[in-house]
C-alpha positions in Angstrom: 19.0 8.8 21.8 17.3 8.9 18.4 19.4 9.9 15.5 20.6 8.5 12.2 22.8 5.5 11.4 26.3 6.0 10.1 26.8 5.0 6.4 28.8 5.8 3.3 25.9 6.5 1.0 26.3 10.3 1.0 24.8 13.3 2.8 21.4 13.1 1.2 20.5 9.7 2.5 19.0 9.8 6.0 18.4 6.4 7.6 16.9 6.8 11.1 18.3 5.2 14.2 15.1 5.3 16.3 14.3 2.6 18.9 10.6 3.5 19.0 10.0 3.6 15.2 12.2 0.5 14.6 10.1 -1.4 17.2 6.8 -0.3 15.5 8.2 -1.2 12.1 9.1 -4.7 13.3 5.5 -5.2 14.4 4.2 -3.7 11.2 6.0 -6.4 9.2 5.0 -9.3 11.4 2.9 -12.0 9.6 0.2 -11.8 12.2 -0.6 -8.1 11.6 -3.4 -7.3 9.2 -6.2 -4.6 8.9 -7.2 -2.5 10.8 -4.0 -2.5 12.9 -1.8 -2.2 9.8 -3.2 1.2 8.9 -2.9 2.5 12.4 0.8 1.4 12.6 1.4 3.1 9.2 0.1 6.4 10.6 2.5 6.1 13.6 5.4 5.4 11.3 4.8 8.2 8.9 4.2 10.6 11.8 7.8 9.8 12.9 9.1 10.1 9.4 7.4 13.5 8.8 8.8 14.8 12.0 12.3 14.1 10.8 11.6 15.6 7.4 10.2 18.8 8.8 13.1 19.2 11.2 15.7 18.5 8.5 14.2 20.0 5.3 11.3 22.4 5.8 12.1 26.2 5.9 11.8 27.9 9.3 11.1 31.4 10.2 10.9 33.6 13.4 7.2 33.9 14.4 5.1 35.2 17.2 2.1 33.1 18.1 -0.6 34.0 20.7 -1.4 31.6 23.4 -4.6 31.4 25.5 -2.8 33.5 28.2 -2.8 36.5 25.9 -6.3 37.2 27.2 -4.8 37.8 30.6 -1.4 39.3 29.8 0.4 40.7 26.8 3.2 38.4 27.6 1.2 35.4 26.6 2.8 35.2 23.2 5.3 32.5 22.0 8.2 34.0 20.1 10.7 31.7 18.4 11.8 29.8 15.3 8.9 27.7 13.8 8.1 26.1 10.5 7.2 28.6 7.8 3.5 27.9 7.2 3.6 29.5 3.8 5.9 27.0 2.3 4.2 25.2 -0.5 4.0 21.4 0.0 3.0 18.7 -2.5 2.5 15.1 -1.4 2.5 12.6 -4.3 0.3 9.5 -4.0 2.1 6.6 -5.8 -0.7 4.1 -6.1 -1.2 1.7 -4.6 1.1 1.4 -1.5 1.5 5.1 -1.4 -2.2 6.0 -1.3 -2.7 5.9 2.5 0.6 7.5 3.5 0.2 10.3 1.0 -3.3 11.1 2.2 -2.3 11.0 5.8 0.6 13.4 5.2 -1.8 15.7 3.3 -4.3 15.8 6.2 -1.5 16.3 8.8 0.1 19.1 6.8 -3.2 20.9 6.4 -3.1 21.5 10.2 0.5 22.6 10.2 0.7 24.8 7.1 -1.7 27.2 5.5 -4.2 24.8 3.8 -4.1 26.8 0.5 -0.4 25.9 0.0 -0.8 22.1 0.6 -1.7 19.9 -2.4 -2.0 16.1 -3.1 -1.2 14.8 -6.5 -1.8 11.3 -7.8 0.3 8.9 -9.9 -0.9 5.5 -11.1 2.0 3.3 -11.9 3.5 -0.1 -11.1 6.5 -2.2 -11.8 6.6 -4.1 -15.1 8.1 -7.6 -14.9 9.2 -10.3 -17.3 8.2 -14.0 -17.3 10.8 -14.6 -14.5 9.4 -11.9 -12.3 12.3 -9.5 -12.8 11.5 -5.8 -12.9 12.2 -4.5 -16.4 10.4 -1.1 -16.3 7.4 0.9 -15.2 3.8 0.8 -16.5 2.0 4.2 -16.1 -1.8 4.2 -16.4 -2.3 7.9 -15.6 -1.7 10.8 -13.3 -3.6 13.8 -11.8 -1.2 16.7 -11.0 -3.0 19.8 -9.7 -0.6 22.6 -10.4 3.0 23.7 -10.4 5.8 23.1 -7.9 7.6 26.5 -7.6 9.3 26.7 -4.2 7.5 23.6 -3.0 8.7 20.7 -0.8 7.6 17.7 -2.9 7.1 14.6 -0.9 7.0 11.0 -2.3 5.8 8.8 0.6 6.2 5.2 -0.7 6.6 2.6 2.1 8.9 0.0 0.4 11.8 1.3 -1.7 12.9 -1.9 -3.5 14.3 -1.2 -7.0 13.4 2.5 -7.3 12.0 2.3 -10.8 8.6 3.7 -10.1 9.6 6.5 -7.9 12.5 7.5 -10.1 10.1 7.7 -13.0 7.7 9.9 -11.0 10.4 12.3 -9.9 11.7 12.5 -13.4 8.2 13.5 -14.5 8.0 16.3 -12.0 11.4 17.6 -13.1 10.6 17.5 -16.8 6.9 18.2 -17.1 5.7 20.1 -14.0 6.0 23.9 -14.1 8.4 25.6 -11.7 11.5 24.8 -9.6 10.8 22.7 -6.5 12.5 23.8 -3.2 13.3 20.1 -2.5 12.3 16.6 -3.6 12.0 14.2 -0.6 11.3 10.5 -0.7 9.9 9.0 2.5 10.1 5.2 3.1 9.7 2.7 5.8 12.4 0.5 4.3 15.1 1.0 1.7 17.5 -1.3 0.0 21.1 -0.7 -1.2 19.8 -1.2 -4.8 17.3 1.6 -4.4 19.9 4.0 -2.9 22.4 3.2 -5.7 19.8 3.9 -8.4 18.5 7.1 -6.8 22.0 8.4 -6.2 22.8 7.9 -9.9 19.5 9.1 -11.4 18.4 11.8 -8.9 21.4 12.8 -6.7 19.6 15.9 -5.6 16.8 14.0 -3.9 16.7 13.7 -0.1 16.0 10.1 1.0 14.5 9.5 4.4 13.9 5.9 5.7 13.3 4.2 9.0 15.3 1.1 8.2 17.8 -0.2 5.7 17.4 -3.8 4.7 20.3 -5.7 3.0 19.6 -9.3 4.0 21.4 -10.8 1.0 24.6 -9.0 1.5 27.9 -10.7 2.1 29.0 -11.3 5.7 31.8 -8.7 5.2 29.3 -6.1 4.1 26.9 -6.9 6.9 29.7 -6.5 9.5 30.8 -3.2 8.0 29.4 0.3 7.9 26.6 0.3 5.3 27.9 1.5 1.9 31.5 0.3 2.6 31.3 -2.6 0.1 28.5 -1.5 -2.2 29.1 -4.3 -4.7 28.5 -6.9 -2.0 25.3 -5.4 -0.7 21.8 -6.5 -1.6 18.4 -6.3 0.0 16.4 -8.0 -2.8 15.5 -11.7 -3.4 15.2 -13.3 -6.9 11.7 -11.8 -7.3 13.1 -8.4 -6.3 11.1 -8.2 -3.0 12.8 -6.7 0.1 14.5 -9.0 2.6 13.9 -9.1 5.6 11.3 -6.6 4.4 7.6 -6.6 5.4 5.8 -8.5 2.6 3.5 -7.1 0.0 2.5 -3.9 1.6 0.5 -2.6 -1.4 -1.6 -5.8 -1.3 -2.0 -5.7 2.5 -2.9 -2.0 2.8 -5.7 -2.5 0.3 -6.7 -6.0 1.3 -6.2 -7.0 -2.3 -3.8 -9.9 -2.3 -3.0 -9.9 -6.1 
């Protein structure tokens, strides 16, 4: 039965326990997988993630929707609780690994919501590293934000959540510089690390984190054999270059076929 793993990271961290998505994600990270299969698998994974986000976060409302049987009988109407199609949604493209998932969500949501309330924004940023390859900050080269965020579900679909520096910066920008109060900020990841969760919980404790998998390959044996979050000081999912382990490799490079 699909659900979420048990952990001690707090109620706003949602790590899925989904046999199907975990299996697809394992294939997604295999060294033999390249384009065009990589993009196809990414669509499948983000469809599953979006389903969880809609079920858990999006406002719902009682609606009546005609079916084709309405032409034959007045009883051909669905009545029930459905997603509120008037809820504003903003999906934020964090270039470059986030370009494809953001645009895919944007297209998908245009079918589900009223298109006039769905928007895609763009943020161009990347991790800044020192001579040893350690992340020391974020370089921002530009952004294109197309309006306010009043009452909106603001989505940040970034496949690999390693250190959290870039996405924390982007969320901070929306909180400080974009007009209006968002309904909810939601990050959507294929893989997260304990380091990312710790940072986000400190800097943006209001954000809802959704992920298919938690990677903590450099944790102590005691931590690995315990419920995630029980021994936070002994948990790690990053190598010395701050890439995720087990991880899936350089997803930004692979999605764009630009191996630099």
